[in-house]
N, C-alpha and C positions, 0 to 999 in steps of 0.2 A: 269591499274595502280597498281603497286605492293605496298602493305601496309607495306613498310619497308624502311630502309635506302638504299636499292638497287634500289629504284625508281630513274629514271632520272629526275632531276629538269628541268623546262623549262628555257629558256635563262634569263628571268627576275629574277627568283629565284636565279639562279646561280650567276648573276652579283651582286645582292643585298647581298648575303651571302659572296661572295668573298671580297667585300669591307670592311666588318666589322669583319671577322674572324681573330683570332690570327694565322698568317701564320709563324711567326718567330719560334714558339714552335711546329710547325707541324713536325712530325717525319722525313719527307724528305723535309725540308724547302727549300733547294736550287733548288729542282725540279721545283717549280713554276716560279722562276726567270729565270732559264735556258731556260725553254720552251718559256717564254714571250720574252726573249732577242733574241733567235734564230728563232723565227717565221718568215717565209718567207725569211730567210737569205740563200744565197748560200755559202757564206764564214762564216762558223760558228764560234762563239766566244767560246773559251775554258773557260767556266764559272768557272771551278774549280780553275783557276788562280786568281780569284777575291774573295773578302770576302763580306758578307752582311753588308750593312751600314744602320744604323738608321739615317735618316736625322735629325729628332728631337732626341737628344741623349738619351741613356738608363740611364745615370748617375742619380741616385736618388737625388743627390745634384745638381739640375739643376742650371746652371749659371744664374745670374740675367738677362743677355741679352735675354736669351730664355724665362724666365718668362715674361719679358716685351713684347716680341713678341707675346706670346700666350694670354696675357691679364689676368684679375683677376681670370678666371676659368682655369688657366694653369694646376692645379693638375688633374681635371677631364678630361680635354682634353688629357693630357699625358696618363692617365690611359686607356682611351677609344681607342686611336689611335696609341699608341707607336709601337705595334707589327703588325699592319695591313698593307695591301698591299700598301696603299698610302704613307706610311712613310718608306718603305723598298726599297733599291736599291742595286746595285753592284758597287764596287770600288776596285781599287788597292791602294788607298790612305787612308785606314781606320785609321791607326795610325796618319797620318798627319791631317786628319779631326778632330779627337778626339771630343771634345765638343765645337768646335768653333761655333760662331754665323753663321747663314745661309749665310749671304752675304760674309763672309770670305771663307766658303766652296765653294761658287759659284765662287769667283774671284781669289782664290789662284792658284798657279801653279799646274796643274793637277786637278783643281776644276771642278765643274759641267759645267762651260762654255766650258771647253776644252775636256770634256769626249766624247769619240767616241761611247759609248754604247747607244743603242736605249732606254734602260730603263731610261736614264738620259736626254733624249730629253725634252726640255721645261723648265728644271730646271734653265738653264742659263738665261732665260728671266724673271724670277720671282724676285720681290723686297722683298718679305717676305715669311716666312714659318709659317703658322698658321693652325687652324682647317679647314678653307675654302680651303686652298691650298692642304692639305692632302686629303680632300674629292674630290676635283676636279681631282686630279691625280688618285685616286682610281677609279673614274668613267671612266676616259679615259682608264686606263689599263684593267678594267673589260670589256670594249667594245672590246678590242683586244682579251681578254681571250675567248670570245664565238666563235671566229674564230679558236683559238688554240684547245679548248676542245669543239667541236661542238657535238650536240646531234645526235645520229644515226637516219636515216630516213628509216623506214621499211614499206613495203606494208601492207595494211589493213588486208589481209588474213594471213600474217605472225603474226601480232599482235593478231588477233583473236585466233590463235592456242594456244597462251600462256596466254590468259586471264583466270583468275580463273572462274570456272564454279559455278554459283549460286546454292547453296544447302540450303534446309530448315534446320535451325539450331536454337536451343533454345537460347533465349536471356535472360541473367541473369543480375542482378544489385546488388548493395550493399544491397538492401532490401531483397534479398534472403539469406543473411548471418546475422542472428539476433545477433550473438555475436559482430558484427562490429558496431552495431547501438547505443550502450550505454556503459557506464562504462569504466573501465581501458582498455579493449580491443579496444574500440572506440578511446581512446586517443592514444594508441600505433599505431593503424592503420593509423590514420589521420597524425600523425607525420612522420611515415614511408612513407606513400603515398606522402606527400609533398616533401620529399627528393628524392624519386624515380622519380617523374615526372619533377624534376629540374635537374636530373643527366645528361641528354643529350636529345636533341630534338628528337632523334630516338626512345626513350623509349615510349612504349605504354602500356596501362593497359587494361586487359580483365577480367571481372568477369565470372567465370565458376561455375558449380553447387556446387563443393566442395572446391574450392580454388580460389584465385585471382592471375592471371599470369601477370608478367611484362616481356615485350619482346623487343628485338631489331630485329634480324632476326628470332629468335624463343625464347622460354622461357629461361631466364637466372636466374630468381628467382620466386618461387611460394610461396604464403602465404596461409597457412591453419589456419583459425580462430579456436581458442579453448576457453574454458570458461574464462580463466584468462591470456591468453598469445597468441602469434602468433608463429606458427611453420613454419620456412622458409626452403624451399628446394632450394639449390644452384646447378645449373646445371653445374657441373664440377667434375673431379675426386677428391676423398678425398686426394690423395697423393699430389695434387697440391695446396691445400689451405694453406695459411700462417695464422696460428691461435695461436698467442702467449699466449692467455688466456686459450686455451684448451676448448673453448665453443662448438666446432663443433663435430658432431658425424658422423661416417662412416655408411651409410645406404645402401651401395652397396649390391645388392642381397636381400634386405629386402623390402617387399611390403609396399609402402607408397603412399599417394596422393601427387602429385607433381613430378617434374623431377629432376634428378641429384643424385649424391652420397653423398652430404654433407647436413646435417641437423643441424640447429641451432635454439635455442629457444630465442625469444625476449619477455621479461616479465617486463622490467623497462625502462622508458624513458632515464635514465642515460646510458643505454647500446647502445643508438642509434648511436652515432659516431663510436663506434667499430663495430657494426653490419653493418653500411654502408661501412666500410673498407673491410669487408668480401664480401659484395654484389658487390662492385666495382671490386673485383678480378674476379668474375663470368662474369660481364659485359665486362671487358677488354679482358678476354679470348675469349668471343664470337666475339668481334670486331677485334680480331687478334692483340691486343696491349700488349701481355703478356710481 
């Protein structure tokens, strides 16, 4: 099993994550719905002719009928499920649907009852659209999804050829970095560490002999503890960093602990939001989202 985001999830992991992820703001958001709609179709639907519809509307000023349908927790329900698989579909009637109550969307001319799209199957039989309905539909579509995006099946000898070989390796921890254990450097590191580990589920932390590495596929930022500050190495070309405050230093060709051509010093908690903006650039670059 690869220790990175390139690892294939099993079917249960895939279904669980697919149901709760924000798919609307996914860079290629129509891809999911196109593949689901045309799965096992011989007569393919030209999905590009349709638009993505939020069954529960995006409008922040949600009409009263929708609030009543969702119940007293309507705000948290909307925030959690608005852009997820269970609430997204395709339609050619987006402007006509607008913010209408669910039953109007269901029964109007061209509504869900009349829709020929596979994605809309079952919507015409529902009497209400609430959190349970969104979750039920997400579960149904996620079961289809594991047939669309099935995990590859490889022979055991093929897998063995690509498994990492176990090697003896020194194991380090925070205890091996005395500057990180107390004082201002401890405060800086714990605040930075919290932000890093909540940045994305793929991010991992590794304590090495001379620095702490944060990785996705490989190191994208390394933290070198010093007496009163943290020195960060960002793994990206200096010419690519956007640094409006001029805090970064070009260390390409200079011997340093850590990876990358960009160095920035973190010495005050007030700097953390800006520092994280720099770190995200290195992360997004590694993830291919520049």
